[in-house]
C-alpha positions as semicolon CSV with decimal commas, in nm:
position;residue;x (nm);y (nm);z (nm)
1;M;-0,001;-0,002;0,003
2;K;0,283;0,239;0,083
3;M;0,445;0,181;-0,256
4;K;0,115;0,251;-0,430
5;R;0,067;0,577;-0,237
6;T;0,427;0,677;-0,307
7;N;0,383;0,616;-0,679
8;L;0,058;0,808;-0,677
9;Y;0,229;1,113;-0,525
10;I;0,518;1,098;-0,766
11;L;0,278;1,067;-1,057
12;L;0,082;1,368;-0,931
13;L;0,396;1,572;-0,982
14;A;0,514;1,387;-1,292
15;T;0,209;1,318;-1,499
16;G;0,083;1,673;-1,478
17;L;0,343;1,746;-1,746
18;L;0,245;1,904;-2,067
19;A;-0,074;2,024;-1,906
20;S;-0,280;2,240;-2,150
21;C;-0,624;2,255;-2,291
22;Q;-0,547;1,992;-2,557
23;K;-0,829;1,753;-2,622
24;E;-0,581;1,515;-2,786
25;L;-0,399;1,473;-2,454
26;L;-0,723;1,359;-2,287
27;K;-0,717;1,043;-2,498
28;P;-0,564;0,741;-2,332
29;V;-0,205;0,704;-2,437
30;P;0,032;0,435;-2,309
31;T;0,277;0,578;-2,058
32;T;0,563;0,444;-2,262
33;D;0,470;0,694;-2,535
34;I;0,543;0,987;-2,301
35;S;0,915;0,902;-2,296
36;A;0,912;0,909;-2,674
37;F;0,809;1,277;-2,657
38;S;0,500;1,227;-2,872
39;A;0,376;1,571;-2,761
40;F;0,660;1,728;-2,952
41;E;0,597;1,572;-3,293
42;N;0,460;1,882;-3,461
43;A;0,473;2,261;-3,421
44;E;0,111;2,295;-3,312
45;R;0,156;2,049;-3,023
46;I;0,472;2,224;-2,914
47;A;0,296;2,564;-2,915
48;N;0,027;2,408;-2,703
49;Q;0,283;2,290;-2,451
50;V;0,412;2,647;-2,417
51;N;0,061;2,779;-2,345
52;G;0,016;2,483;-2,106
53;M;0,315;2,594;-1,893
54;Y;0,142;2,925;-1,826
55;S;-0,190;2,750;-1,752
56;V;-0,023;2,550;-1,474
57;L;0,164;2,854;-1,341
58;K;-0,159;3,051;-1,310
59;N;-0,354;2,782;-1,129
60;G;-0,540;2,932;-0,838
61;K;-0,347;2,711;-0,600
62;F;-0,018;2,878;-0,709
63;L;0,034;3,214;-0,874
64;G;-0,327;3,241;-0,986
65;G;-0,462;3,362;-0,649
66;K;-0,443;3,181;-0,328
67;L;-0,069;3,212;-0,260
68;A;-0,078;3,589;-0,320
69;V;-0,355;3,614;-0,066
70;A;-0,157;3,403;0,186
71;N;0,137;3,634;0,152
72;E;-0,086;3,933;0,226
73;V;-0,302;3,804;0,506
74;R;-0,009;3,677;0,714
75;A;0,140;4,027;0,703
76;G;-0,100;4,223;0,922
77;D;-0,315;4,444;0,694
78;F;-0,629;4,231;0,682
79;V;-0,882;4,088;0,928
80;V;-1,012;3,735;0,880
81;E;-1,393;3,720;0,881
82;G;-1,428;3,354;0,978
83;S;-1,227;3,052;1,091
84;N;-1,232;2,833;0,785
85;S;-0,901;2,656;0,739
86;V;-0,979;2,620;0,367
87;T;-0,968;2,997;0,327
88;L;-0,631;3,057;0,492
89;Y;-0,736;3,095;0,856
90;L;-0,432;2,897;0,968
91;T;-0,198;3,118;0,766
92;W;-0,360;3,437;0,896
93;S;-0,323;3,291;1,246
94;M;0,043;3,204;1,174
95;I;-0,009;2,838;1,272
96;P;-0,021;2,632;0,947
97;N;0,144;2,288;0,981
98;G;0,269;2,053;0,718
99;T;-0,075;1,907;0,660
100;A;-0,247;2,245;0,608
101;Q;-0,425;2,265;0,274
102;E;-0,233;2,569;0,151
103;V;0,103;2,425;0,252
104;I;0,043;2,101;0,059
105;E;-0,131;2,254;-0,243
106;T;0,115;2,535;-0,296
107;W;0,414;2,295;-0,278
108;E;0,252;2,046;-0,515
109;Q;0,129;2,297;-0,767
110;G;0,466;2,478;-0,762
111;Y;0,653;2,156;-0,831
112;L;0,400;2,059;-1,096
113;T;0,471;2,386;-1,269
114;I;0,849;2,323;-1,240
115;N;0,813;1,975;-1,375
116;N;0,611;2,101;-1,672
117;A;0,897;2,336;-1,755
118;N;1,155;2,064;-1,707
119;V;0,971;1,814;-1,926
120;F;0,919;2,075;-2,191
121;I;1,289;2,165;-2,198
122;D;1,380;1,794;-2,217
123;G;1,133;1,741;-2,501
124;M;1,260;2,038;-2,698
125;N;1,621;1,922;-2,661
126;A;1,533;1,567;-2,767
127;V;1,274;1,628;-3,042
128;G;1,117;1,973;-3,054
129;T;1,410;2,176;-3,180
130;K;1,424;1,968;-3,496
131;V;1,059;2,031;-3,552
132;V;1,037;2,409;-3,503
133;G;1,394;2,515;-3,576
134;D;1,668;2,666;-3,365
135;E;1,535;3,016;-3,340
136;L;1,186;2,935;-3,221
137;S;1,317;2,656;-2,998
138;K;1,550;2,899;-2,823
139;K;1,251;3,129;-2,748
140;Y;1,036;2,849;-2,623
141;I;1,307;2,711;-2,391
142;G;1,366;3,068;-2,266
143;E;0,998;3,089;-2,170
144;A;1,027;2,756;-1,985
145;K;1,334;2,874;-1,794
146;F;1,153;3,196;-1,695
147;V;0,858;2,994;-1,566
148;R;1,087;2,763;-1,375
149;A;1,285;3,049;-1,223
150;L;0,971;3,235;-1,117
151;S;0,831;2,918;-0,964
152;Y;1,142;2,840;-0,764
153;F;1,173;3,197;-0,646
154;T;0,809;3,200;-0,533
155;L;0,837;2,872;-0,338
156;L;1,170;2,975;-0,190
157;Q;1,025;3,284;-0,014
158;I;0,758;3,093;0,175
159;Y;0,925;2,751;0,245
160;A;1,284;2,855;0,325
161;R;1,468;3,093;0,551
162;P;1,553;3,435;0,394
163;Y;1,892;3,478;0,227
164;W;2,015;3,704;0,510
165;D;1,994;3,413;0,755
166;G;2,336;3,252;0,704
167;A;2,403;3,411;0,362
168;G;2,196;3,145;0,184
169;S;2,334;2,851;0,381
170;K;2,001;2,728;0,522
171;P;1,798;2,453;0,359
172;G;1,624;2,579;0,048
173;L;1,416;2,367;-0,189
174;V;1,440;2,025;-0,353
175;L;1,608;2,128;-0,681
176;H;1,500;1,946;-0,997
177;T;1,610;2,048;-1,342
178;Q;1,518;1,725;-1,526
179;G;1,164;1,625;-1,610
180;H;0,986;1,341;-1,432
181;T;0,753;1,139;-1,651
182;K;0,746;0,792;-1,493
183;K;0,787;0,610;-1,165
184;E;1,139;0,636;-1,038
185;D;1,331;0,706;-0,717
186;Y;1,280;1,080;-0,661
187;N;1,425;1,091;-0,312
188;K;1,644;1,401;-0,301
189;A;1,773;1,633;-0,034
190;R;1,704;2,003;-0,024
191;A;1,958;2,229;-0,188
192;S;2,079;2,531;0,009
193;V;1,901;2,863;-0,033
194;A;2,212;3,000;-0,210
195;E;2,215;2,700;-0,455
196;V;1,847;2,759;-0,541
197;Y;1,911;3,131;-0,602
198;A;2,206;3,036;-0,826
199;Q;1,971;2,820;-1,040
200;I;1,706;3,093;-1,050
201;L;1,960;3,349;-1,173
202;K;2,110;3,111;-1,428
203;D;1,761;3,050;-1,569
204;L;1,682;3,421;-1,582
205;D;2,017;3,505;-1,751
206;D;1,948;3,232;-2,006
207;A;1,592;3,363;-2,056
208;E;1,718;3,716;-2,103
209;G;1,952;3,603;-2,379
210;A;1,695;3,384;-2,548
211;L;1,380;3,595;-2,543
212;P;1,276;3,900;-2,742
213;A;1,225;4,232;-2,569
214;A;0,868;4,315;-2,467
215;T;0,646;4,562;-2,644
216;A;0,491;4,779;-2,380
217;G;0,111;4,746;-2,367
218;N;0,107;4,446;-2,601
219;K;-0,103;4,153;-2,485
220;A;0,134;3,883;-2,599
221;S;0,427;4,058;-2,438
222;I;0,245;4,097;-2,107
223;T;0,122;3,735;-2,086
224;H;0,436;3,557;-2,205
225;A;0,793;3,574;-2,078
226;T;1,021;3,828;-2,245
227;S;1,377;3,944;-2,191
228;T;1,226;4,254;-2,027
229;A;1,035;4,038;-1,777
230;A;1,349;3,835;-1,705
231;V;1,550;4,148;-1,627
232;A;1,268;4,291;-1,412
233;L;1,243;3,972;-1,218
234;K;1,619;3,978;-1,160
235;T;1,587;4,312;-0,982
236;R;1,354;4,141;-0,738
237;V;1,577;3,838;-0,698
238;Y;1,893;4,036;-0,635
239;L;1,711;4,259;-0,393
240;H;1,612;3,953;-0,187
241;M;1,982;3,854;-0,186
242;A;2,083;4,207;-0,078
243;N;2,308;4,231;-0,384
244;Y;2,233;4,596;-0,448
245;A;2,495;4,651;-0,714
246;K;2,335;4,383;-0,928
247;V;1,990;4,534;-0,872
248;I;2,122;4,860;-1,008
249;T;2,292;4,691;-1,305
250;E;1,975;4,510;-1,406
251;A;1,736;4,800;-1,335
252;N;1,950;5,035;-1,543
253;K;1,870;4,823;-1,845
254;L;1,503;4,925;-1,805
255;V;1,496;5,263;-1,632
256;S;1,603;5,591;-1,778
257;A;1,844;5,805;-1,575
258;A;1,588;6,081;-1,515
259;A;1,216;6,144;-1,501
260;P;0,987;6,066;-1,671
261;F;1,121;5,719;-1,619
262;V;1,065;5,518;-1,936
263;S;1,231;5,192;-2,050
264;P;1,380;5,129;-2,398
265;T;1,069;4,912;-2,456
266;K;0,843;5,209;-2,366
267;H;0,740;5,073;-2,031
268;A;0,637;5,352;-1,794
269;L;0,405;5,420;-1,508
270;A;0,043;5,429;-1,621
271;P;-0,101;5,778;-1,564
272;D;-0,386;5,637;-1,363
273;I;-0,324;5,351;-1,118
274;T;-0,683;5,235;-1,134
275;K;-0,650;5,162;-1,509
276;V;-0,377;4,908;-1,440
277;F;-0,641;4,694;-1,269
278;A;-0,924;4,748;-1,511
279;S;-1,005;4,566;-1,835
280;N;-0,819;4,528;-2,071
281;Y;-0,526;4,512;-1,827
282;Q;-0,275;4,602;-2,101
283;S;-0,107;4,909;-1,960
284;T;0,246;5,020;-2,041
285;E;0,321;4,946;-1,671
286;S;0,240;4,575;-1,700
287;V;0,559;4,374;-1,754
288;F;0,429;4,027;-1,685
289;S;0,070;3,929;-1,589
290;L;-0,143;3,619;-1,564
291;P;-0,459;3,657;-1,779
292;F;-0,799;3,505;-1,713
293;T;-1,118;3,479;-1,917
294;S;-1,473;3,359;-1,845
295;V;-1,414;3,043;-2,047
296;V;-1,459;2,739;-1,823
297;G;-1,119;2,629;-1,695
298;D;-0,956;2,961;-1,767
299;Y;-1,028;3,132;-1,437
300;P;-0,924;3,049;-1,080
301;G;-1,104;2,768;-0,908
302;T;-1,335;2,788;-0,610
303;Q;-1,186;2,964;-0,309
304;T;-0,860;3,050;-0,485
305;Q;-0,953;3,384;-0,643
306;L;-0,815;3,719;-0,532
307;G;-1,150;3,896;-0,576
308;F;-1,329;3,634;-0,368
309;Y;-1,088;3,664;-0,072
310;Y;-1,069;4,040;-0,063
311;S;-1,440;4,093;-0,110
312;T;-1,576;3,839;0,141
313;E;-1,319;3,650;0,350
314;Y;-1,087;3,934;0,459
315;S;-1,172;4,291;0,552
316;I;-0,930;4,579;0,588
317;D;-0,765;4,644;0,924
318;A;-0,833;5,020;0,939
319;K;-0,694;5,059;1,289
320;S;-0,334;4,958;1,233
321;G;-0,091;4,889;0,955
322;V;-0,075;5,064;0,624
323;F;-0,444;5,154;0,599
324;A;-0,411;5,363;0,915
325;D;-0,092;5,540;0,782
326;A;-0,153;5,916;0,800
327;T;0,106;5,982;0,527
328;W;-0,119;5,789;0,290
329;K;-0,350;6,077;0,208
330;A;-0,722;6,050;0,170
331;G;-0,700;6,192;-0,187
332;D;-0,451;5,931;-0,303
333;A;-0,600;5,745;-0,597
334;R;-0,500;5,414;-0,445
335;R;-0,746;5,473;-0,161
336;S;-1,023;5,450;-0,421
337;F;-0,974;5,072;-0,405
338;I;-1,129;5,074;-0,061
339;R;-1,496;4,966;-0,063
340;T;-1,699;5,026;0,258
341;V;-1,992;4,806;0,344
342;G;-2,154;4,901;0,670
343;A;-1,897;4,908;0,944
344;K;-1,638;4,724;0,740
345;S;-1,415;4,805;0,446
346;Y;-1,277;4,572;0,177
347;W;-0,990;4,593;-0,070
348;N;-1,142;4,627;-0,420
349;K;-0,827;4,634;-0,636
350;F;-0,951;4,308;-0,800
351;S;-1,313;4,398;-0,859
352;T;-1,465;4,174;-1,127
353;P;-1,738;3,952;-0,992
354;S;-1,751;3,571;-1,013
355;P;-1,587;3,395;-1,198
356;Y;-1,317;3,647;-1,101
357;T;-1,134;3,713;-1,424
358;D;-0,911;3,996;-1,310
359;W;-0,559;3,960;-1,451
360;I;-0,300;3,914;-1,185
361;P;0,002;4,146;-1,219
362;V;0,316;3,948;-1,135
363;I;0,570;4,217;-1,233
364;R;0,488;4,583;-1,275
365;Y;0,723;4,865;-1,387
366;A;0,653;5,048;-1,060
367;E;0,831;4,770;-0,873
368;V;1,141;4,805;-1,088
369;L;1,154;5,178;-1,006
370;L;1,120;5,118;-0,631
371;N;1,370;4,833;-0,637
372;L;1,620;5,059;-0,803
373;A;1,550;5,339;-0,562
374;E;1,612;5,112;-0,260
375;A;1,928;4,968;-0,412
376;K;2,069;5,315;-0,485
377;V;2,019;5,426;-0,125
378;R;2,156;5,108;0,026
379;S;2,464;5,101;-0,198
380;T;2,557;5,462;-0,125
381;N;2,408;5,513;0,229
382;T;2,304;5,858;0,112
383;V;1,986;6,049;0,028
384;D;2,038;5,964;-0,337
385;A;1,879;6,215;-0,575
386;Q;1,769;5,957;-0,832
387;A;1,618;5,739;-0,559
388;V;1,414;6,038;-0,438
389;A;1,295;6,111;-0,793
390;L;1,193;5,746;-0,841
391;L;1,000;5,744;-0,514
392;S;0,836;6,072;-0,606
393;A;0,728;5,940;-0,944
394;V;0,544;5,646;-0,789
395;R;0,383;5,857;-0,513
396;G;0,303;6,146;-0,745
397;R;0,123;5,921;-0,993
398;S;-0,149;5,861;-0,732
399;D;-0,102;6,162;-0,506
400;A;-0,042;6,460;-0,731
401;G;-0,005;6,693;-0,429
402;T;0,311;6,525;-0,306
403;T;0,650;6,576;-0,461
404;Y;0,962;6,466;-0,275
405;T;1,300;6,641;-0,276
406;T;1,620;6,538;-0,105
407;A;1,554;6,796;0,162
408;D;1,256;6,596;0,280
409;F;1,480;6,322;0,421
410;A;1,714;6,367;0,719
411;D;1,929;6,071;0,622
412;A;1,944;5,744;0,420
413;N;1,738;5,554;0,680
414;A;1,454;5,805;0,652
415;L;1,452;5,766;0,273
416;L;1,461;5,385;0,297
417;T;1,161;5,396;0,529
418;A;0,969;5,604;0,279
419;I;1,058;5,373;-0,010
420;Q;0,954;5,065;0,182
421;N;0,632;5,234;0,289
422;E;0,561;5,328;-0,072
423;K;0,607;4,975;-0,188
424;H;0,372;4,858;0,086
425;I;0,101;5,093;-0,032
426;E;0,157;5,048;-0,401
427;F;0,145;4,667;-0,408
428;I;-0,101;4,587;-0,129
429;G;-0,311;4,286;-0,228
430;E;-0,071;4,166;-0,497
431;G;0,110;3,908;-0,281
432;M;0,430;4,102;-0,213
433;R;0,394;4,217;0,151
434;G;0,480;3,894;0,336
435;N;0,790;3,846;0,124
436;E;0,898;4,204;0,187
437;I;0,877;4,155;0,558
438;T;1,086;3,835;0,561
439;R;1,333;3,981;0,304
440;L;1,408;4,264;0,548
441;G;1,412;4,045;0,860
442;Q;1,123;4,237;1,014
443;T;0,881;4,106;1,269
444;I;0,554;3,988;1,122
445;P;0,292;4,215;1,286
446;G;0,033;4,081;1,530
447;K;-0,331;4,089;1,430
448;S;-0,673;4,035;1,571
449;N;-1,041;3,996;1,507
450;P;-1,321;3,993;1,768
451;A;-1,261;3,628;1,844
452;V;-0,881;3,597;1,862
453;T;-0,555;3,789;1,896
454;I;-0,242;3,672;1,712
455;D;0,092;3,770;1,859
456;P;0,370;3,920;1,645
457;V;0,616;3,670;1,496
458;P;0,985;3,764;1,524
459;S;1,230;3,672;1,250
460;N;1,391;3,390;1,455
461;S;1,058;3,210;1,513
462;S;0,980;2,873;1,348
463;K;0,648;3,035;1,242
464;Y;0,830;3,287;1,024
465;I;0,808;3,057;0,723
466;W;0,583;2,765;0,628
467;P;0,684;2,408;0,706
468;V;0,756;2,177;0,415
469;S;0,456;1,989;0,277
470;A;0,388;1,675;0,483
471;N;0,343;1,481;0,162
472;E;0,691;1,566;0,042
473;L;0,838;1,454;0,379
474;L;0,638;1,134;0,366
475;Y;0,743;1,028;0,018
476;N;1,085;1,192;-0,011
477;K;1,294;1,041;0,264
478;L;1,592;1,267;0,200
479;C;1,391;1,588;0,246
480;V;1,391;1,744;0,592
481;D;1,144;1,989;0,742
482;N;1,212;2,343;0,858
483;Q;1,313;2,366;1,220
């Protein structure tokens, strides 16, 4: 019985490969045919596999909704309205264990996404390149490496200690770069945090070299990996590693030296922040987003949608945290996302009703600007003029009455505080806040609702990150849990 359960778990991660909306793949095919790469026999099938990688990535159990909410509600800005463990009550309460639904589902969906990318790369190297030619194959493999890098980075932030803890020496993730398509021995120890970061950066460097630059505002560019997206993601990755010189190097590929800050690909802040989150979601600010439609199967599943969580399950904590910040002025356009119902307020950044087809912004140009601003200040320990201008651009877009100058900041620490606060306001609800707290080694704030009070969680607590999925520990005997 144990062997059967083990094989079932392995096949959950392995046979999800090549997942896409292809009717032909729903027909029974002998498993021996998978190793022959039958899905790579013609150009149309290969193109479907590329689209399939994004479909798995945007699953509601991974980047398509629920994980973003988990990273927000653990961070202190929202109040849980019930006590349903299915809707992240354990994460809000900072007590999820290895059997918690979100812990298991996120791990499995993340590794399913990674395995899709791995199998695709294997198939292209074995068969697909001969079918579509070197140039198109290079692009497709670049997209797969971007998806793999983004997936590993996402999992690393919630299941492993931050890079600052031991300079990346702590246990990271189980690192797989070869596809799994059949029952084998997949026991493997966790790589270190630094080793996982090295793989992420290698994939992003490869993707940058293989992919075309984006066209700002173009749907295909926004919903598929581009060299622009790879560079933008590297600014985030290096920031989490506190490698500020590399953040600056990468960001300078996309950000002009002076305002108005525009990239060579014409990416720029959208004049109106509310338009970034309104149909058709194709602003010049959008670098990489996950699209959804009302077609069955092309929107997040039940209880995994951003709009569902922020409109029903979690209300705004108006008494503490960023919503109570007096420097966030009432006239700021970002406060227009607040929807008040009776005595409670809700975050309405993702406002489409069921089936919740709001696109999810994974990387926005505003983040690149603020990443660069922080890196400039930290690398010089000064009130850097460009950093002030970058901060002012993001704040001024939504709060026209505020323009910062270097004289507004007594020292570098004051400017860093303002930049971090701006990022908090700008990206609330998008799944960034929890990661920002752990990146900086800050205490996760306490929180409460009428029924319970949750104590703050310091950076040395075992609760600071999630445990490893209990299923992984059960079936991978070389994998160890977080302590």
